[in-house]
VEXGUGU-270963 format. One record per residue (C-alpha): chain; residue number from 1; x, y negated, z negated. Coordinates in Angstrom, 2 decimals. Layout:
# VEXGUGU-270963
[bavex 'A',NUM,[X,Y,Z]];
...
# end
This chain:
# VEXGUGU-270963
[bavex 'A',1,[105.75,-0.12,137.91]];
[bavex 'A',2,[108.56,1.60,136.01]];
[bavex 'A',3,[112.17,1.38,136.53]];
[bavex 'A',4,[111.98,1.01,140.78]];
[bavex 'A',5,[113.48,-1.94,141.34]];
[bavex 'A',6,[116.81,-0.87,139.44]];
[bavex 'A',7,[116.46,2.37,141.32]];
[bavex 'A',8,[118.84,0.88,144.27]];
[bavex 'A',9,[121.53,-0.64,141.79]];
[bavex 'A',10,[124.43,1.15,141.34]];
[bavex 'A',11,[126.37,1.14,138.21]];
[bavex 'A',12,[129.93,0.42,138.29]];
[bavex 'A',13,[132.45,3.05,137.46]];
[bavex 'A',14,[134.54,0.94,135.09]];
[bavex 'A',15,[132.71,-1.80,132.93]];
[bavex 'A',16,[133.85,-4.80,132.07]];
[bavex 'A',17,[135.26,-5.39,128.64]];
[bavex 'A',18,[132.27,-7.37,127.35]];
[bavex 'A',19,[130.96,-9.33,123.88]];
[bavex 'A',20,[127.52,-11.32,122.89]];
[bavex 'A',21,[126.82,-14.15,123.07]];
[bavex 'A',22,[127.86,-16.44,120.79]];
[bavex 'A',23,[126.09,-17.09,117.56]];
[bavex 'A',24,[127.02,-18.60,114.37]];
[bavex 'A',25,[126.58,-15.57,111.13]];
[bavex 'A',26,[124.42,-17.43,109.28]];
[bavex 'A',27,[125.22,-15.66,106.16]];
[bavex 'A',28,[128.21,-16.76,105.81]];
[bavex 'A',29,[128.10,-20.51,104.44]];
[bavex 'A',30,[131.56,-21.08,104.34]];
[bavex 'A',31,[132.17,-19.94,107.70]];
[bavex 'A',32,[129.49,-23.39,108.96]];
[bavex 'A',33,[131.10,-25.83,107.04]];
[bavex 'A',34,[130.37,-29.54,108.23]];
[bavex 'A',35,[127.74,-27.80,110.98]];
[bavex 'A',36,[125.27,-27.78,107.82]];
[bavex 'A',37,[125.64,-31.33,107.40]];
[bavex 'A',38,[122.97,-33.52,109.62]];
[bavex 'A',39,[119.33,-33.46,110.93]];
[bavex 'A',40,[117.78,-30.12,110.75]];
[bavex 'A',41,[114.52,-28.83,112.79]];
[bavex 'A',42,[110.90,-29.91,111.38]];
[bavex 'A',43,[107.73,-28.09,111.62]];
[bavex 'A',44,[104.73,-27.70,110.50]];
[bavex 'A',45,[103.20,-27.85,107.20]];
[bavex 'A',46,[102.62,-23.87,106.20]];
[bavex 'A',47,[105.64,-22.98,108.56]];
[bavex 'A',48,[106.89,-20.76,106.10]];
[bavex 'A',49,[103.91,-19.23,104.26]];
[bavex 'A',50,[103.28,-17.93,108.08]];
[bavex 'A',51,[106.41,-16.58,108.67]];
[bavex 'A',52,[106.45,-14.79,106.05]];
[bavex 'A',53,[103.49,-12.58,106.45]];
[bavex 'A',54,[104.55,-12.05,110.08]];
[bavex 'A',55,[107.86,-10.95,108.95]];
[bavex 'A',56,[106.07,-8.19,106.14]];
[bavex 'A',57,[103.73,-7.84,109.66]];
[bavex 'A',58,[106.51,-6.73,111.62]];
[bavex 'A',59,[108.42,-4.84,109.78]];
[bavex 'A',60,[105.12,-2.49,108.41]];
[bavex 'A',61,[104.45,-1.90,111.80]];
[bavex 'A',62,[107.80,-0.86,112.53]];
[bavex 'A',63,[107.70,1.30,110.07]];
[bavex 'A',64,[110.61,3.54,108.57]];
[bavex 'A',65,[112.46,2.36,111.70]];
[bavex 'A',66,[115.65,-0.12,112.50]];
[bavex 'A',67,[114.17,-3.11,113.57]];
[bavex 'A',68,[115.17,-5.23,116.49]];
[bavex 'A',69,[113.89,-8.67,117.52]];
[bavex 'A',70,[114.48,-8.45,121.32]];
[bavex 'A',71,[115.49,-12.01,122.72]];
[bavex 'A',72,[115.47,-15.61,121.71]];
[bavex 'A',73,[111.90,-16.32,120.82]];
[bavex 'A',74,[111.91,-14.53,117.89]];
[bavex 'A',75,[114.94,-15.61,115.88]];
[bavex 'A',76,[113.17,-17.04,113.26]];
[bavex 'A',77,[111.72,-14.46,112.54]];
[bavex 'A',78,[115.21,-12.56,112.34]];
[bavex 'A',79,[116.95,-15.52,110.14]];
[bavex 'A',80,[113.99,-15.30,107.98]];
[bavex 'A',81,[114.06,-11.81,107.31]];
[bavex 'A',82,[117.85,-11.74,106.87]];
[bavex 'A',83,[117.16,-13.16,103.71]];
[bavex 'A',84,[114.74,-11.55,102.60]];
[bavex 'A',85,[115.83,-8.28,103.11]];
[bavex 'A',86,[119.47,-9.48,101.51]];
[bavex 'A',87,[120.57,-6.79,98.80]];
[bavex 'A',88,[117.94,-4.64,99.74]];
[bavex 'A',89,[118.12,-0.82,101.43]];
[bavex 'A',90,[116.82,-2.51,104.66]];
[bavex 'A',91,[120.26,-4.90,104.88]];
[bavex 'A',92,[121.48,-3.48,107.83]];
[bavex 'A',93,[118.32,-2.26,109.48]];
[bavex 'A',94,[117.01,-5.61,111.36]];
[bavex 'A',95,[119.77,-6.74,114.32]];
[bavex 'A',96,[118.59,-9.48,116.91]];
[bavex 'A',97,[119.64,-8.11,120.57]];
[bavex 'A',98,[120.36,-10.68,123.34]];
[bavex 'A',99,[118.49,-10.12,126.80]];
[bavex 'A',100,[116.96,-11.48,129.24]];
[bavex 'A',101,[116.08,-9.88,132.26]];
[bavex 'A',102,[112.63,-10.27,135.31]];
[bavex 'A',103,[111.94,-7.09,137.29]];
[bavex 'A',104,[109.64,-8.60,139.82]];
[bavex 'A',105,[110.43,-12.24,140.53]];
[bavex 'A',106,[113.01,-12.03,142.92]];
[bavex 'A',107,[116.47,-9.94,143.75]];
[bavex 'A',108,[118.35,-12.53,143.20]];
[bavex 'A',109,[117.13,-12.11,138.93]];
[bavex 'A',110,[117.95,-8.34,139.09]];
[bavex 'A',111,[121.16,-7.52,137.46]];
[bavex 'A',112,[124.61,-6.61,139.89]];
[bavex 'A',113,[125.98,-3.26,139.36]];
[bavex 'A',114,[128.98,-5.00,137.51]];
[bavex 'A',115,[126.95,-6.63,134.91]];
[bavex 'A',116,[124.36,-3.48,134.54]];
[bavex 'A',117,[128.03,-2.00,133.30]];
[bavex 'A',118,[128.80,-4.52,131.33]];
[bavex 'A',119,[125.66,-4.68,129.19]];
[bavex 'A',120,[125.68,-0.65,129.12]];
[bavex 'A',121,[129.23,-1.53,127.77]];
[bavex 'A',122,[127.45,-3.80,124.95]];
[bavex 'A',123,[124.55,-1.86,124.47]];
[bavex 'A',124,[126.75,0.92,123.64]];
[bavex 'A',125,[128.41,-1.72,120.50]];
[bavex 'A',126,[125.38,-2.14,119.12]];
[bavex 'A',127,[124.16,2.29,119.25]];
[bavex 'A',128,[121.78,1.15,121.63]];
[bavex 'A',129,[122.32,3.18,124.32]];
[bavex 'A',130,[119.93,6.33,125.60]];
[bavex 'A',131,[121.91,9.09,124.21]];
[bavex 'A',132,[122.25,7.04,121.12]];
[bavex 'A',133,[118.86,6.03,120.69]];
[bavex 'A',134,[118.12,9.78,121.60]];
[bavex 'A',135,[120.45,10.83,118.14]];
[bavex 'A',136,[119.77,8.39,115.79]];
[bavex 'A',137,[117.59,9.71,112.43]];
[bavex 'A',138,[115.08,6.97,113.10]];
[bavex 'A',139,[113.22,5.41,115.30]];
[bavex 'A',140,[114.23,2.38,117.04]];
[bavex 'A',141,[111.49,-0.68,116.77]];
[bavex 'A',142,[112.03,-3.89,119.51]];
[bavex 'A',143,[109.97,-6.37,118.52]];
[bavex 'A',144,[109.64,-9.64,120.43]];
[bavex 'A',145,[107.00,-12.61,120.98]];
[bavex 'A',146,[104.65,-11.31,123.76]];
[bavex 'A',147,[102.02,-12.58,126.50]];
[bavex 'A',148,[102.56,-10.05,129.03]];
[bavex 'A',149,[105.15,-7.86,127.84]];
[bavex 'A',150,[108.14,-8.06,130.55]];
[bavex 'A',151,[110.77,-8.03,128.74]];
[bavex 'A',152,[109.42,-4.99,126.85]];
[bavex 'A',153,[109.04,-3.43,130.82]];
[bavex 'A',154,[112.82,-4.52,131.90]];
[bavex 'A',155,[114.30,-3.45,129.16]];
[bavex 'A',156,[112.52,0.09,128.66]];
[bavex 'A',157,[113.07,0.37,132.19]];
[bavex 'A',158,[117.03,-0.22,132.20]];
[bavex 'A',159,[117.38,1.79,129.00]];
[bavex 'A',160,[115.68,4.10,131.46]];
[bavex 'A',161,[118.13,3.80,134.02]];
[bavex 'A',162,[121.25,4.54,131.83]];
[bavex 'A',163,[119.99,7.44,130.58]];
[bavex 'A',164,[119.34,8.74,134.15]];
[bavex 'A',165,[122.77,7.98,134.84]];
[bavex 'A',166,[124.11,9.83,131.75]];
[bavex 'A',167,[121.71,12.39,132.60]];
[bavex 'A',168,[119.82,11.90,128.91]];
[bavex 'A',169,[116.60,13.32,128.59]];
[bavex 'A',170,[113.74,10.56,128.60]];
[bavex 'A',171,[111.74,12.18,126.81]];
[bavex 'A',172,[114.13,12.71,123.72]];
[bavex 'A',173,[115.36,8.93,124.25]];
[bavex 'A',174,[111.93,7.71,124.69]];
[bavex 'A',175,[109.89,9.71,121.53]];
[bavex 'A',176,[112.45,7.51,119.38]];
[bavex 'A',177,[111.33,4.15,120.63]];
[bavex 'A',178,[108.53,2.07,118.79]];
[bavex 'A',179,[107.31,-1.38,120.26]];
[bavex 'A',180,[106.05,-4.22,117.82]];
[bavex 'A',181,[104.27,-6.75,120.34]];
[bavex 'A',182,[103.59,-10.69,118.15]];
[bavex 'A',183,[101.00,-11.48,120.08]];
[bavex 'A',184,[98.64,-14.81,119.45]];
[bavex 'A',185,[95.30,-13.93,117.46]];
[bavex 'A',186,[92.16,-13.36,118.66]];
[bavex 'A',187,[88.51,-13.19,118.07]];
[bavex 'A',188,[87.87,-9.25,117.65]];
[bavex 'A',189,[85.41,-7.88,120.86]];
[bavex 'A',190,[85.65,-5.06,123.42]];
[bavex 'A',191,[86.07,-7.91,125.87]];
[bavex 'A',192,[89.43,-9.20,124.00]];
[bavex 'A',193,[92.75,-9.23,126.04]];
[bavex 'A',194,[95.33,-7.03,124.93]];
[bavex 'A',195,[98.69,-7.15,126.67]];
[bavex 'A',196,[98.76,-3.25,126.19]];
[bavex 'A',197,[96.13,-2.48,128.01]];
[bavex 'A',198,[97.53,-4.36,131.14]];
[bavex 'A',199,[101.08,-2.17,131.15]];
[bavex 'A',200,[101.00,0.50,133.65]];
[bavex 'A',201,[104.22,1.01,133.14]];
[bavex 'A',202,[103.52,1.69,129.80]];
[bavex 'A',203,[102.15,5.11,130.98]];
[bavex 'A',204,[104.83,5.61,133.96]];
[bavex 'A',205,[107.87,5.14,131.60]];
[bavex 'A',206,[106.40,5.64,127.93]];
[bavex 'A',207,[103.94,8.69,128.64]];
[bavex 'A',208,[101.00,6.27,127.07]];
[bavex 'A',209,[100.72,3.31,124.82]];
[bavex 'A',210,[100.81,5.13,121.77]];
[bavex 'A',211,[104.33,3.31,121.24]];
[bavex 'A',212,[103.17,0.15,120.69]];
[bavex 'A',213,[102.13,-1.53,117.32]];
[bavex 'A',214,[100.60,-5.47,118.04]];
[bavex 'A',215,[101.08,-7.87,115.10]];
[bavex 'A',216,[98.42,-10.84,114.72]];
[bavex 'A',217,[100.35,-14.56,113.91]];
[bavex 'A',218,[98.40,-17.43,114.14]];
[bavex 'A',219,[98.17,-19.91,117.34]];
[bavex 'A',220,[100.52,-22.68,116.01]];
[bavex 'A',221,[103.03,-19.91,114.38]];
[bavex 'A',222,[102.82,-18.34,117.89]];
[bavex 'A',223,[103.29,-21.38,120.30]];
[bavex 'A',224,[106.11,-22.53,118.13]];
[bavex 'A',225,[107.97,-19.50,118.32]];
[bavex 'A',226,[107.18,-18.63,121.91]];
[bavex 'A',227,[107.64,-22.65,123.55]];
[bavex 'A',228,[109.09,-24.77,120.55]];
[bavex 'A',229,[111.49,-22.97,118.72]];
[bavex 'A',230,[114.95,-24.23,118.87]];
[bavex 'A',231,[117.37,-21.57,119.72]];
[bavex 'A',232,[120.75,-21.10,118.42]];
[bavex 'A',233,[122.13,-19.01,120.85]];
[bavex 'A',234,[122.23,-19.49,124.76]];
[bavex 'A',235,[120.19,-17.65,126.80]];
[bavex 'A',236,[120.86,-14.03,128.49]];
[bavex 'A',237,[119.92,-13.50,131.47]];
[bavex 'A',238,[121.75,-10.24,133.29]];
[bavex 'A',239,[123.55,-13.09,135.73]];
[bavex 'A',240,[125.51,-13.65,132.00]];
[bavex 'A',241,[125.95,-10.01,131.98]];
[bavex 'A',242,[129.36,-9.58,130.75]];
[bavex 'A',243,[130.69,-13.63,132.25]];
[bavex 'A',244,[132.75,-15.99,129.40]];
[bavex 'A',245,[130.89,-18.25,130.22]];
[bavex 'A',246,[127.48,-17.25,127.52]];
[bavex 'A',247,[129.79,-16.26,124.93]];
[bavex 'A',248,[131.53,-19.72,124.26]];
[bavex 'A',249,[129.61,-21.84,120.88]];
[bavex 'A',250,[127.70,-24.71,121.99]];
[bavex 'A',251,[127.73,-28.26,119.75]];
[bavex 'A',252,[125.05,-29.97,121.31]];
[bavex 'A',253,[122.63,-31.97,118.41]];
[bavex 'A',254,[119.67,-29.74,118.99]];
[bavex 'A',255,[121.83,-26.52,119.03]];
[bavex 'A',256,[123.50,-28.07,115.91]];
[bavex 'A',257,[120.09,-28.58,114.08]];
[bavex 'A',258,[118.57,-25.33,115.28]];
[bavex 'A',259,[121.85,-24.00,113.31]];
[bavex 'A',260,[120.73,-25.69,110.42]];
[bavex 'A',261,[117.01,-24.55,110.56]];
[bavex 'A',262,[118.36,-21.04,110.77]];
[bavex 'A',263,[120.27,-20.97,107.64]];
[bavex 'A',264,[117.80,-22.94,106.13]];
[bavex 'A',265,[115.40,-20.28,106.77]];
[bavex 'A',266,[117.97,-17.21,105.58]];
[bavex 'A',267,[118.60,-19.60,101.76]];
[bavex 'A',268,[115.22,-19.44,101.35]];
[bavex 'A',269,[114.35,-15.77,102.35]];
[bavex 'A',270,[117.03,-15.03,99.71]];
[bavex 'A',271,[114.54,-16.87,96.93]];
[bavex 'A',272,[112.80,-15.85,94.17]];
[bavex 'A',273,[109.70,-17.55,95.60]];
[bavex 'A',274,[110.10,-16.30,99.11]];
[bavex 'A',275,[110.81,-12.65,97.84]];
[bavex 'A',276,[107.54,-12.78,96.13]];
[bavex 'A',277,[105.93,-14.20,98.58]];
[bavex 'A',278,[106.80,-10.75,101.44]];
[bavex 'A',279,[107.15,-8.04,98.16]];
[bavex 'A',280,[102.72,-9.52,98.62]];
[bavex 'A',281,[102.15,-9.69,102.12]];
[bavex 'A',282,[104.28,-6.08,102.56]];
[bavex 'A',283,[101.67,-4.81,99.78]];
[bavex 'A',284,[98.45,-5.69,102.07]];
[bavex 'A',285,[99.67,-4.14,104.82]];
[bavex 'A',286,[98.08,-0.12,105.41]];
[bavex 'A',287,[101.72,1.14,106.05]];
[bavex 'A',288,[101.36,0.73,102.02]];
[bavex 'A',289,[100.50,4.09,101.80]];
[bavex 'A',290,[103.72,5.19,102.56]];
[bavex 'A',291,[106.73,6.03,100.17]];
[bavex 'A',292,[109.53,4.37,102.78]];
[bavex 'A',293,[107.10,0.72,102.13]];
[bavex 'A',294,[106.37,1.08,98.36]];
[bavex 'A',295,[110.52,1.68,97.78]];
[bavex 'A',296,[110.92,-1.89,99.57]];
[bavex 'A',297,[107.74,-3.31,98.06]];
[bavex 'A',298,[109.92,-2.63,94.26]];
[bavex 'A',299,[113.00,-3.41,95.50]];
[bavex 'A',300,[112.45,-6.84,96.35]];
[bavex 'A',301,[110.50,-6.82,92.72]];
[bavex 'A',302,[113.18,-6.05,90.95]];
[bavex 'A',303,[115.84,-8.65,93.58]];
[bavex 'A',304,[113.01,-11.29,92.64]];
[bavex 'A',305,[113.14,-10.98,89.19]];
[bavex 'A',306,[116.86,-10.53,88.59]];
[bavex 'A',307,[117.09,-6.73,88.13]];
[bavex 'A',308,[119.45,-5.89,91.64]];
# end
């Protein structure tokens, strides 16, 4: 399996103007106003501590990269990390990329040529086209909650298709891509199921699984993020790419509760207590031997103590 299902689609020559799905800017409290009044989401005891540790593992596994959270499942991770990394050198290096596509279910799930052109246009605004990735001064690390890796497969196949369309050397692109899979923690043994060992597309598209770094989180956090977490944004399947229906705010009670929770996570991330916990969790990672991570930990400690 590779990018074969996308090969038969002719990408539209003139893409429509496109905007991403609507998402509130949780960093700008003044723009949210009365929307923050009301019930918020309830989680399990210890959720925030688990989420901080997961953020630390993901940042360390990404390396000195630009970190892109993929789709809606990592929303809580993104929101907390935005607060944790505020006023550090990583402040502009975490992003949330709306994306949903299936390659091997039904042909109706595949994007049209116009939809592909719209999403290509959107990727350009995020500096994530193949030629932009290849020219980037940093690796691009895509992070997502993973079971089989099908969402990673769909995204990488789409990038490969775009590279072929524009004549960009795919080898130069894939060297700049890292995949951070957030997995449910299992007992370590030779028989443990590892998704990348059952993903032949990694060999076809990425030259092997060397680009994969996995992060293990406890089952309670994994299932909350993957199955139960209320989302602040609408899903963005390929049928919505370039369509205005996906770009309007939704004011349903569950969506507003998710917004309040997202804002609460962001605010928690800016607190002294959470920054100290985050710095401590980062210090426990193997990547702490690398200068970039030691620098980030130092920034977090100084900001927690009120020195910038």
